[in-house]
C-alpha positions, 0 to 999 in steps of 0.5 A: 835366587838372584833373579826375582819376578816383579810387576808394575801396574800402569796405564800402558805397557812399559817395555823399558823402565827409565830412571828419573821418570815418575813422581817425585812426591812418592813414599821413597822419592822418585823410582820404579815401584813394583810388587811381587803380586800381580793381582795387586799391580792390576789394581793399582793400574786401574782408575775408575772407567780406565783399564790398566796393564799389569807389566811382569819384569825379571830383576836380577839382584846380583851386585845390587845394594839393597835396603830392606826395611823389613829387616830386624834392624829397622822399625816401622818408625824408619819407614814413617820417617822416609814418608815424612821426608818424601811424601807431601804432608800437611802438618797442621799442629805444633805436636805434628811438626815436633813429631815429624822433626823428631822422626827425621832427625832419629830414624831418617834412613839415607836411601841415596846410596841404595839400588833397590828399597824394599818397604811398605807402600802408603797408598790411600788409607795407609797414608792416613794411619801414618798421619794418625800416629803423627797426631797422637791418635793411635800408639805404635802397636796400633800403628803396626797393626794398621799397616797389616791391614789390606794385605798390601804386602811389600813393594820393591822400588828401583832407585839407581841406574844399575838397578834399572839395567838389571831389570828386564821386561817380559810381558803385559797382561790387561787389567779390566777396570770393572773388576780391579778398580772395584777390587782396589777400592773394596781393599781400601775400604775394609782397611779403613773399617777395621782401622776404625774398629781398632780406634775404638779400642783404647791403648792405655799402655801403648807408646804414642809419638809424644812419648817417644819424643818425651822419653827421647826414644831413638832408633836403638831403643828396645822399647820400640822393638 
């Protein structure tokens, strides 16, 4: 099917998404961030004490150039390189600085030519998981495990005028903050707790950021698949 249903969580109704709006320092830069799941949109629309809206849209993907970071040609390191490029990230040690440089040099994807990007989302605890990998605290396999925690799923990001012209507002559903803010916090707490439990396991044979640099692994290295 060429048309997909997407949801965007916000503190208000957004009947006409606009190119050039939104945060610059976001996972994939400035864009319109959506999910396929209405319940997630409701969670992320609510702040403590403030209700939100899950805005529903239909996106016609015909003719759109789509980057799907879940396809076989990419690894989680491509997502991580984009995160390092777009998010504000405190680099506190020389090891972390070298890790960020390596990821950007060998795994960074140029997303400027794409209309739509599909990939992980890195909110709250998930951003700390990425930082732990860059700091050599967790292995690549542990990072892959961590990103599945909380079941946040994929996010869809509209990046071009063409994509914005092909999205159509359908409706907006109110999200009660007393329900959905609590669910959002619970999801994050559960992910953190599971992550810390995983940290107790020593991954002796795992691949760490320092191994990737020392053995000069690039995006074509089969050991990273």
